[in-house]
ChimeraX commands (.cxc) that place a marker at each C-alpha (Angstrom):
marker #1 position -22.72,90.08,12.38 radius 0.5
marker #1 position -23.25,90.19,16.13 radius 0.5
marker #1 position -21.30,87.87,18.37 radius 0.5
marker #1 position -23.23,85.80,20.86 radius 0.5
marker #1 position -22.28,86.52,24.43 radius 0.5
marker #1 position -22.96,83.59,26.67 radius 0.5
marker #1 position -22.93,83.30,30.39 radius 0.5
marker #1 position -20.48,80.73,31.72 radius 0.5
marker #1 position -20.20,78.82,34.95 radius 0.5
marker #1 position -16.91,77.17,35.83 radius 0.5
marker #1 position -17.16,73.81,37.56 radius 0.5
marker #1 position -14.57,71.21,38.47 radius 0.5
marker #1 position -16.65,68.19,37.42 radius 0.5
marker #1 position -19.67,68.23,35.11 radius 0.5
marker #1 position -22.01,65.29,34.66 radius 0.5
marker #1 position -24.16,65.35,31.53 radius 0.5
marker #1 position -27.49,63.58,31.85 radius 0.5
marker #1 position -29.79,63.46,34.86 radius 0.5
marker #1 position -30.54,59.76,34.75 radius 0.5
marker #1 position -29.68,57.21,37.43 radius 0.5
marker #1 position -26.03,56.86,36.33 radius 0.5
marker #1 position -25.25,60.58,36.19 radius 0.5
marker #1 position -26.95,61.28,39.50 radius 0.5
marker #1 position -25.31,58.32,41.23 radius 0.5
marker #1 position -21.90,59.36,39.91 radius 0.5
marker #1 position -22.34,62.93,41.11 radius 0.5
marker #1 position -23.57,61.78,44.53 radius 0.5
marker #1 position -20.68,59.35,44.93 radius 0.5
marker #1 position -18.11,61.99,44.00 radius 0.5
marker #1 position -19.52,64.40,46.59 radius 0.5
marker #1 position -19.50,61.61,49.20 radius 0.5
marker #1 position -15.83,60.88,48.45 radius 0.5
marker #1 position -14.88,64.55,48.72 radius 0.5
marker #1 position -16.76,64.82,52.02 radius 0.5
marker #1 position -15.04,61.68,53.39 radius 0.5
marker #1 position -11.64,63.01,52.33 radius 0.5
marker #1 position -12.26,66.37,54.00 radius 0.5
marker #1 position -13.44,64.71,57.21 radius 0.5
marker #1 position -10.28,62.57,57.25 radius 0.5
marker #1 position -8.09,65.66,56.73 radius 0.5
marker #1 position -9.85,67.43,59.59 radius 0.5
marker #1 position -9.68,64.40,61.88 radius 0.5
marker #1 position -6.05,63.45,61.19 radius 0.5
marker #1 position -4.64,66.89,60.42 radius 0.5
marker #1 position -2.78,65.67,57.34 radius 0.5
marker #1 position -3.28,66.64,53.72 radius 0.5
marker #1 position -5.38,69.43,52.35 radius 0.5
marker #1 position -9.16,69.65,52.12 radius 0.5
marker #1 position -10.69,69.58,48.66 radius 0.5
marker #1 position -13.06,72.16,47.25 radius 0.5
marker #1 position -14.71,70.49,44.29 radius 0.5
marker #1 position -17.70,71.96,42.50 radius 0.5
marker #1 position -19.88,69.27,40.96 radius 0.5
marker #1 position -22.68,70.10,38.54 radius 0.5
marker #1 position -25.11,68.07,36.46 radius 0.5
marker #1 position -26.88,69.11,33.25 radius 0.5
marker #1 position -30.18,67.56,32.20 radius 0.5
marker #1 position -31.76,68.44,28.86 radius 0.5
marker #1 position -35.25,67.68,30.14 radius 0.5
marker #1 position -37.34,70.41,31.72 radius 0.5
marker #1 position -37.20,68.51,35.02 radius 0.5
marker #1 position -34.87,65.88,36.41 radius 0.5
marker #1 position -36.64,62.58,35.81 radius 0.5
marker #1 position -38.80,63.78,32.93 radius 0.5
marker #1 position -37.17,61.26,30.58 radius 0.5
marker #1 position -37.38,58.36,33.03 radius 0.5
marker #1 position -41.03,57.49,32.57 radius 0.5
marker #1 position -41.16,53.72,32.74 radius 0.5
marker #1 position -41.62,51.29,35.52 radius 0.5
marker #1 position -38.73,49.06,36.42 radius 0.5
marker #1 position -37.60,46.08,38.40 radius 0.5
marker #1 position -34.70,47.56,40.31 radius 0.5
marker #1 position -31.74,45.73,41.82 radius 0.5
marker #1 position -31.00,47.76,44.97 radius 0.5
marker #1 position -27.25,46.97,45.02 radius 0.5
marker #1 position -26.16,50.37,43.69 radius 0.5
marker #1 position -28.64,52.22,45.93 radius 0.5
marker #1 position -27.28,50.32,48.92 radius 0.5
marker #1 position -23.73,51.33,48.01 radius 0.5
marker #1 position -24.74,55.01,47.84 radius 0.5
marker #1 position -27.07,54.97,50.82 radius 0.5
marker #1 position -27.18,51.83,52.98 radius 0.5
marker #1 position -30.31,53.32,54.59 radius 0.5
marker #1 position -32.06,54.14,51.29 radius 0.5
marker #1 position -35.38,52.78,52.55 radius 0.5
marker #1 position -35.29,54.92,55.71 radius 0.5
marker #1 position -34.38,57.92,53.55 radius 0.5
marker #1 position -37.66,57.48,51.70 radius 0.5
marker #1 position -36.53,56.05,48.38 radius 0.5
marker #1 position -39.83,55.65,46.49 radius 0.5
marker #1 position -39.83,51.93,45.80 radius 0.5
marker #1 position -43.29,50.49,45.22 radius 0.5
marker #1 position -42.89,46.91,46.42 radius 0.5
marker #1 position -40.32,44.18,46.87 radius 0.5
marker #1 position -40.54,41.38,44.31 radius 0.5
marker #1 position -42.16,38.44,46.10 radius 0.5
marker #1 position -42.61,35.90,43.30 radius 0.5
marker #1 position -41.15,35.04,39.91 radius 0.5
marker #1 position -42.67,32.99,37.13 radius 0.5
marker #1 position -42.16,32.25,33.46 radius 0.5
marker #1 position -45.05,31.17,31.30 radius 0.5
marker #1 position -45.18,29.71,27.81 radius 0.5
marker #1 position -48.07,31.31,25.96 radius 0.5
marker #1 position -49.95,29.85,23.00 radius 0.5
marker #1 position -53.03,31.15,21.22 radius 0.5
marker #1 position -55.25,29.00,23.40 radius 0.5
marker #1 position -53.40,28.28,26.65 radius 0.5
marker #1 position -50.59,29.16,29.01 radius 0.5
marker #1 position -48.11,26.81,30.65 radius 0.5
marker #1 position -45.92,27.65,33.65 radius 0.5
marker #1 position -42.32,26.59,33.22 radius 0.5
marker #1 position -40.98,24.50,36.11 radius 0.5
marker #1 position -38.00,26.79,36.72 radius 0.5
marker #1 position -37.18,30.46,36.37 radius 0.5
marker #1 position -33.90,30.98,34.48 radius 0.5
marker #1 position -31.33,32.86,36.61 radius 0.5
marker #1 position -31.36,36.07,34.49 radius 0.5
marker #1 position -35.12,36.34,35.09 radius 0.5
marker #1 position -35.01,35.87,38.87 radius 0.5
marker #1 position -35.84,39.04,40.74 radius 0.5
marker #1 position -35.94,37.94,44.37 radius 0.5
marker #1 position -34.50,40.78,46.47 radius 0.5
marker #1 position -35.28,43.39,43.82 radius 0.5
marker #1 position -37.98,46.06,43.90 radius 0.5
marker #1 position -40.73,47.22,41.57 radius 0.5
marker #1 position -40.38,50.96,41.13 radius 0.5
marker #1 position -41.27,53.95,38.99 radius 0.5
marker #1 position -37.95,54.97,37.49 radius 0.5
marker #1 position -39.12,58.60,37.28 radius 0.5
marker #1 position -39.84,58.71,41.01 radius 0.5
marker #1 position -36.50,57.10,41.87 radius 0.5
marker #1 position -34.63,59.56,39.64 radius 0.5
marker #1 position -36.41,62.54,41.22 radius 0.5
marker #1 position -35.52,61.16,44.67 radius 0.5
marker #1 position -31.88,60.76,43.59 radius 0.5
marker #1 position -31.93,64.39,42.41 radius 0.5
marker #1 position -33.05,65.50,45.90 radius 0.5
marker #1 position -30.25,63.45,47.45 radius 0.5
marker #1 position -27.73,64.94,44.99 radius 0.5
marker #1 position -28.75,68.48,45.91 radius 0.5
marker #1 position -28.45,67.64,49.60 radius 0.5
marker #1 position -24.91,66.38,48.91 radius 0.5
marker #1 position -24.00,69.68,47.26 radius 0.5
marker #1 position -24.41,68.85,43.57 radius 0.5
marker #1 position -25.61,71.80,41.47 radius 0.5
marker #1 position -28.44,70.60,39.20 radius 0.5
marker #1 position -29.31,72.38,35.96 radius 0.5
marker #1 position -32.43,70.94,34.31 radius 0.5
marker #1 position -33.45,72.34,30.94 radius 0.5
marker #1 position -29.90,72.65,29.61 radius 0.5
marker #1 position -28.61,70.42,26.84 radius 0.5
marker #1 position -24.86,70.02,26.48 radius 0.5
marker #1 position -23.43,70.82,23.05 radius 0.5
marker #1 position -19.71,70.26,23.57 radius 0.5
marker #1 position -17.29,70.30,26.46 radius 0.5
marker #1 position -14.98,73.26,26.88 radius 0.5
marker #1 position -11.88,72.09,28.69 radius 0.5
marker #1 position -9.43,74.36,30.45 radius 0.5
marker #1 position -6.23,72.69,31.63 radius 0.5
marker link #1:1,2 radius 0.2
marker link #1:2,3 radius 0.2
marker link #1:3,4 radius 0.2
marker link #1:4,5 radius 0.2
marker link #1:5,6 radius 0.2
marker link #1:6,7 radius 0.2
marker link #1:7,8 radius 0.2
marker link #1:8,9 radius 0.2
marker link #1:9,10 radius 0.2
marker link #1:10,11 radius 0.2
marker link #1:11,12 radius 0.2
marker link #1:12,13 radius 0.2
marker link #1:13,14 radius 0.2
marker link #1:14,15 radius 0.2
marker link #1:15,16 radius 0.2
marker link #1:16,17 radius 0.2
marker link #1:17,18 radius 0.2
marker link #1:18,19 radius 0.2
marker link #1:19,20 radius 0.2
marker link #1:20,21 radius 0.2
marker link #1:21,22 radius 0.2
marker link #1:22,23 radius 0.2
marker link #1:23,24 radius 0.2
marker link #1:24,25 radius 0.2
marker link #1:25,26 radius 0.2
marker link #1:26,27 radius 0.2
marker link #1:27,28 radius 0.2
marker link #1:28,29 radius 0.2
marker link #1:29,30 radius 0.2
marker link #1:30,31 radius 0.2
marker link #1:31,32 radius 0.2
marker link #1:32,33 radius 0.2
marker link #1:33,34 radius 0.2
marker link #1:34,35 radius 0.2
marker link #1:35,36 radius 0.2
marker link #1:36,37 radius 0.2
marker link #1:37,38 radius 0.2
marker link #1:38,39 radius 0.2
marker link #1:39,40 radius 0.2
marker link #1:40,41 radius 0.2
marker link #1:41,42 radius 0.2
marker link #1:42,43 radius 0.2
marker link #1:43,44 radius 0.2
marker link #1:44,45 radius 0.2
marker link #1:45,46 radius 0.2
marker link #1:46,47 radius 0.2
marker link #1:47,48 radius 0.2
marker link #1:48,49 radius 0.2
marker link #1:49,50 radius 0.2
marker link #1:50,51 radius 0.2
marker link #1:51,52 radius 0.2
marker link #1:52,53 radius 0.2
marker link #1:53,54 radius 0.2
marker link #1:54,55 radius 0.2
marker link #1:55,56 radius 0.2
marker link #1:56,57 radius 0.2
marker link #1:57,58 radius 0.2
marker link #1:58,59 radius 0.2
marker link #1:59,60 radius 0.2
marker link #1:60,61 radius 0.2
marker link #1:61,62 radius 0.2
marker link #1:62,63 radius 0.2
marker link #1:63,64 radius 0.2
marker link #1:64,65 radius 0.2
marker link #1:65,66 radius 0.2
marker link #1:66,67 radius 0.2
marker link #1:67,68 radius 0.2
marker link #1:68,69 radius 0.2
marker link #1:69,70 radius 0.2
marker link #1:70,71 radius 0.2
marker link #1:71,72 radius 0.2
marker link #1:72,73 radius 0.2
marker link #1:73,74 radius 0.2
marker link #1:74,75 radius 0.2
marker link #1:75,76 radius 0.2
marker link #1:76,77 radius 0.2
marker link #1:77,78 radius 0.2
marker link #1:78,79 radius 0.2
marker link #1:79,80 radius 0.2
marker link #1:80,81 radius 0.2
marker link #1:81,82 radius 0.2
marker link #1:82,83 radius 0.2
marker link #1:83,84 radius 0.2
marker link #1:84,85 radius 0.2
marker link #1:85,86 radius 0.2
marker link #1:86,87 radius 0.2
marker link #1:87,88 radius 0.2
marker link #1:88,89 radius 0.2
marker link #1:89,90 radius 0.2
marker link #1:90,91 radius 0.2
marker link #1:91,92 radius 0.2
marker link #1:92,93 radius 0.2
marker link #1:93,94 radius 0.2
marker link #1:94,95 radius 0.2
marker link #1:95,96 radius 0.2
marker link #1:96,97 radius 0.2
marker link #1:97,98 radius 0.2
marker link #1:98,99 radius 0.2
marker link #1:99,100 radius 0.2
marker link #1:100,101 radius 0.2
marker link #1:101,102 radius 0.2
marker link #1:102,103 radius 0.2
marker link #1:103,104 radius 0.2
marker link #1:104,105 radius 0.2
marker link #1:105,106 radius 0.2
marker link #1:106,107 radius 0.2
marker link #1:107,108 radius 0.2
marker link #1:108,109 radius 0.2
marker link #1:109,110 radius 0.2
marker link #1:110,111 radius 0.2
marker link #1:111,112 radius 0.2
marker link #1:112,113 radius 0.2
marker link #1:113,114 radius 0.2
marker link #1:114,115 radius 0.2
marker link #1:115,116 radius 0.2
marker link #1:116,117 radius 0.2
marker link #1:117,118 radius 0.2
marker link #1:118,119 radius 0.2
marker link #1:119,120 radius 0.2
marker link #1:120,121 radius 0.2
marker link #1:121,122 radius 0.2
marker link #1:122,123 radius 0.2
marker link #1:123,124 radius 0.2
marker link #1:124,125 radius 0.2
marker link #1:125,126 radius 0.2
marker link #1:126,127 radius 0.2
marker link #1:127,128 radius 0.2
marker link #1:128,129 radius 0.2
marker link #1:129,130 radius 0.2
marker link #1:130,131 radius 0.2
marker link #1:131,132 radius 0.2
marker link #1:132,133 radius 0.2
marker link #1:133,134 radius 0.2
marker link #1:134,135 radius 0.2
marker link #1:135,136 radius 0.2
marker link #1:136,137 radius 0.2
marker link #1:137,138 radius 0.2
marker link #1:138,139 radius 0.2
marker link #1:139,140 radius 0.2
marker link #1:140,141 radius 0.2
marker link #1:141,142 radius 0.2
marker link #1:142,143 radius 0.2
marker link #1:143,144 radius 0.2
marker link #1:144,145 radius 0.2
marker link #1:145,146 radius 0.2
marker link #1:146,147 radius 0.2
marker link #1:147,148 radius 0.2
marker link #1:148,149 radius 0.2
marker link #1:149,150 radius 0.2
marker link #1:150,151 radius 0.2
marker link #1:151,152 radius 0.2
marker link #1:152,153 radius 0.2
marker link #1:153,154 radius 0.2
marker link #1:154,155 radius 0.2
marker link #1:155,156 radius 0.2
marker link #1:156,157 radius 0.2
marker link #1:157,158 radius 0.2
marker link #1:158,159 radius 0.2
view
C-alpha cells in the first residue's frame, strides 16, 4: 500500500469557511496585529508580531455559497471599516420603508405598526454573494491568505 504524501502549509491562525463571519474574523485579526505592530514601532516597547492568517473555503470561489439577497445591518461592517461605503462595499440600497401586511385569499391589510424585530431602518438591501466577495478582497489586502476550493477535514495542532 502506498502512503499518501500531502503538501502542508503551516499557519498561525486558520479560519475555516469563507462566509461573512470567517472573513470578518480574519480581517479583524489582521487589523489587530497591524495596530499592535504600529504601537510597538511608535512607542518602542514590546515586540512586533508576525502572524500568518489563512482562510479555507470549500467552494470553488469565495462567495459561491452566499447566493441569496439579504437585509444587512451595517454595524459589523462599520466596526471593521468605518468607511465601508467609500471603500466600495456593494450594497444595493438603504432600506427606506418598512411595512407588515396581513394577507388573506382575497385581500391584504396593512398593520398599523411594524414590530421592532421587523424594523430595518438604517439597514441595507444587498446581495450576500457580492458582499462576501468584497470582504474577500479586503481580507487579501489586509494580508489574509485565501484558499478557495479546499475543504477542511480535521485540524492538525502543533503545540
